[in-house]
N, C-alpha and C positions, 0 to 999 in steps of 0.2 A: 125486912128493910121499914123503918118508920116513915110514915106521912106516904104509904105507896098506896096508887090504886089498884084496885083487883082486876086481873088480866081479862076477865070475861066482861067488863065494863068497856073495855076498848073494842074497837073495830076492827073484825077477821075480815081475811080474805084480800084480793086485790085485785088489779089488772094483768093476768096472767095467763095467755094462753097462747103455749108453746108446747112442743113436744120433743123427746131426745131422738135423735138419728143414730145411726150406727156408730159405736166409736171404734176409736184409733188409740192402740198404745203403744208407747214407746218408754224404754227405761224406769219402768214403774209410775209413769203418769198415763193416765188415761182421759181423752179428752173426748165427751159427747157434744157433736154438733146441736145447738136448740134450732128448731125450724118453725116457721110459723107460718098462715097464710099470707099471701101477698097482701099489702098493704101501702097505701098511699105514701110515698117518700115524705121524710121530716125533712124539711129545706133548712136546715142549719149548718153553718159553719163550725168545723171544729177547732180546737185551741192550737194545732200544730198549725194547721194552714191559715188561721186567721194572725195569729202571730207572725207568720211568715209574710204573711201580706200587708202586713203592718195594720189592720184593721182591730186588733186586740193589743192592748198595753196592761203589762202586769208591772207594777211597781210595789215598791216596800211602802208601807203605810208612813208618812211623817220621815223621821230619821231610822226607823225601822222596828217593829215590834213583831216577835218571834210567830204567833199566832194568827196573824193576819197579812193580807196583801191587800193592795187597792187595783182591781179591775176596771177598764174603761174600754167598753164596744164603740168604737169610731167609727165602725163600718154601717152599712143599712142592713145586715142581715143579722139574724139573731145567732148568738155563740154558744155551743155546746161544750162546757168543759166537765169534763169526766173525772169521777172519783178515783183516785190514784195516779194522776199523771203527775209526774214530776216537773219541778219548775226550776232551773238552773242559772245561777248568779245572784246579782243583787248583794246583800250582805250574807245569804247562807242560801244552800238549795232547799227547797220545799217540797210537800206533795198536798196536791188537793185532798181535804177530807170528806168532801162530798160530791154529787153532781149538781152541776148550775147550769141554769139556762139563763144567758145574760140577754136581755133585749138588744136591738140596734140603737145605740147610743145612750145604753144604761151605763152608771157608774155606781160600782157598791165594793165593801170589803167582802172579801170572802176568806172562810176558816181554811185553815194549812196547819201542816205540823212539819219540824224540821226535820230534814233527812241529812244534816252535815253539822254534827254537833259543834265539830272543833275549830271554827269559822263563825267570826261576825264583823267583818269588814267588806267593803264595796268591790266587786270583781267588775260589775256593769252596771247601767243605769236602771236597765228594766230587764226582766226576765226572759229566756229561752225555754222553749219546751227541750227535754232531754231526746235525744238522736236515736234513730232507729226505733227497735222493739225493745223500749225501755219503760214501760210501765212497771210501777211500784209492786212486788212481789204480795202475794195475799197474806202470807206473814207479819206483812207490816201493815197493811190496809186495815187488818180485820181489827185491830187495837182502838183505832176511830169509833168503830160500828160497835163495839162493847160499851163505849163511853158513852155513846148516844142513846145506846138501850137502856143503859142502868138509869141515866137521868131520866128518860121518857116513862121508863114503868115507874120510877119513883113520885115523880110528879105529875102525870098524864098528858104531858107535853114534852116534844121534843125540842133542844135548843140548838141553836146554830153553833154555842162558842164549846157545846159541852166535850167534843173530841180532845180540845186542847189538855183534857184530863190525863190523857194516853199520851203524854210526850214522852215520859220516861221508859215507857213500854216501846214505843218506836225506836229509842235509840238504842235501846237493849237488844232489841229483834235483828236491826242492822250491824251490832257487835257481834252479834252472833253467826248472822249469816256470813259475814266478814271472815271470822275464824275459822269457820267451814269450809270457805270456797277459795281464801286467800284474797291476795290482792289489798289488802287493808289500806285504806286512806289514812293519810296525815291527820286528816279533818273529821274523818269517820262519814265520807259521803258515798252513798249507795251508789251514785253513779259512776264511781270509780271502780267498783266489784265489778259493776258491768262490762268496764273496760277490759279489766282482768279475763273475763268470759265471753269475750265479744264473739269469738270465732265459735265457741261452744254452743252458746244460745241460737246461733244462727242456722247452726245444723241440726239443732234439734227441731228448730220451727219447721224445717222441711217436711216431717213427718205428719206435720198438722195442717194441710191445708183449708182454706174455706169450702164449704159446701154449696150447691145454688140452694138460695131459700135461706141460708143462714142468719138467724138475728142475735146468736149469743153462744156461749158455751158452758157445760158443765163439766168442771175435771175432780177427780180423783187422785190420791197418792196412793197406791196400793189399793187395799179395799175401802179408804177413809175419804169421804168427800172432802174437798178443799173448798170450791165457791161456785157460785153463778156470776156472769156477768151475761146481761142481756139488753139489748135496745129496742127501739120501736119500730124499725123498719131493717130490711136487709140490705139496703144501699148504704147506709150508716156503719153498719158492723162489718161491710165487706171494707171500708176506710181504717179501721183501728183491729181486724182481727191480729195481724201480726202484734202491734202493740200490746193488746191485752196479753197474749199467749207468751211475750217475753217475759213477762213477770209470773206465770204459772211455771215457764221454765226453769226461772231461776227457784220457785221452792222446790223444785224435784231435785235441782242440783246440790241446793244444801241439805235436803232428805238425805241423797246420796254422799253428801261428805265432799262434794264437788268431783266426784268420778263422771267421767262422761258418757262411758261405755255403754250404761244403761245395764240393770238387771233383766234377766227373764225369768228369775223363779217366783215373782213376787206374785200373790193372788191378784186377780183383776174382777172390777165389778162387773155385773151384769147389766142388762137393760131393765130388771128389775129394781136391783139398787139405785140407778137413775131417776127410775119412777118415783120410789120412794122420796128422794130428797127433792125431788120436784113437786111433790104432794105437799110436802113438810112447809117449801116455800109458799106455795099457794095457800094454805091454811095459815100461816104465820100472821100473826095480828100487825095490825096496821095502825100507828099511832101518829097523829099527824104532828108537826113541827113547824117552829119558824123557816119558813121558804127564802133562800139567799139568792136573787133574781127574780125569775118569772116561773110560773106552774106552782104545782103542791108536791114537797117532800113530807114523806112520812118514813118513821122509822119502825122495823121490821123487830119482834119480838115473839118468843114462845118457842114454836117450833124450828124457825130459824130465825137469823139476825140478819140485819142490814140495811140499806136505805132504798125506797122507791121514790122515782122523780117522774110525774106526769104533769101533762098539760093538755089543755082542751083542743080537741081537734072535732070539728065539724059538731060542737055540741055537747059532746062527749069527751069523758078523760081518756087519754091517749099516753100509754106507756112510752115514757123516755130513755131512761135508764134503771136498772133494777141489779143491784148487788146484793147477794145474800149468801150468809157463812153459816157452818153448822154451829148450833146452840153454845157446844163446850169450847170453852178458850183454851185449845189443848198447848197455845205458849204458855198458860199460866202455871200449867202443871208439869213442866221440864226440869 
């Protein structure tokens, strides 16, 4: 890789204080709850609630540009926009490429990818959040993280617009999932695939209830780690548990080719496998990036890839959201 910075010149480690609880498995999907010591609650509104209350407005930039949207927090509380949120409406559905902390009163452009390849006309002036448990699957989200990582490793610093380079791979992933799951949309919209499997997703979610003190999850498909998502306090996680899980369930359903009964013959990971992946994420290199909104955003590279958003808390950095994936891009080898 030309003009690259050696990995050992970048910052190792990060804010990562949690452990894996007892796992639950169903249909090849194994979920380890991530547990942390009680911490002061982070007083943020979430995108779903803020848009519903009218305190967050997300629109097209001007007449529209695929990789960016305009967000305005008109409320009095900071809003947390999470990596992988589906935004429905305007000229085409989008997905947020990284987590963003939008201060009260702030206006900014946010980086997104298209989740609906075949539409470019207005169906609404402003975006709405996807309903129910419809966070984007990790198979779609991971492409933005690989693009961010490649730019950060090559230049020594992450860029807010780097995920746009993965747009073609995002479309390919959605198309492949549509083929495997059925419910193909005329416009290639991921949200319409969810429509097709709404009942199945809801039945799977019942197998993975949140645990007391849970701040996130680590998921496996069979014996292969899928991803980690973790927030800075259990109160926030309790509000998004089902939404994040919906994306992981879609990964599992696509892996099984859309079957809903679930296989019972697949190998399941043990606690040691979970601990190994937690250690890899904890030891991954953190490369500072342009931050959208407030806080500090770092790109993960090396032992794991992903993104980590932190904010000051009583003078010390505080984890807001961590999303991390195995370093191999399995989707590129299909």
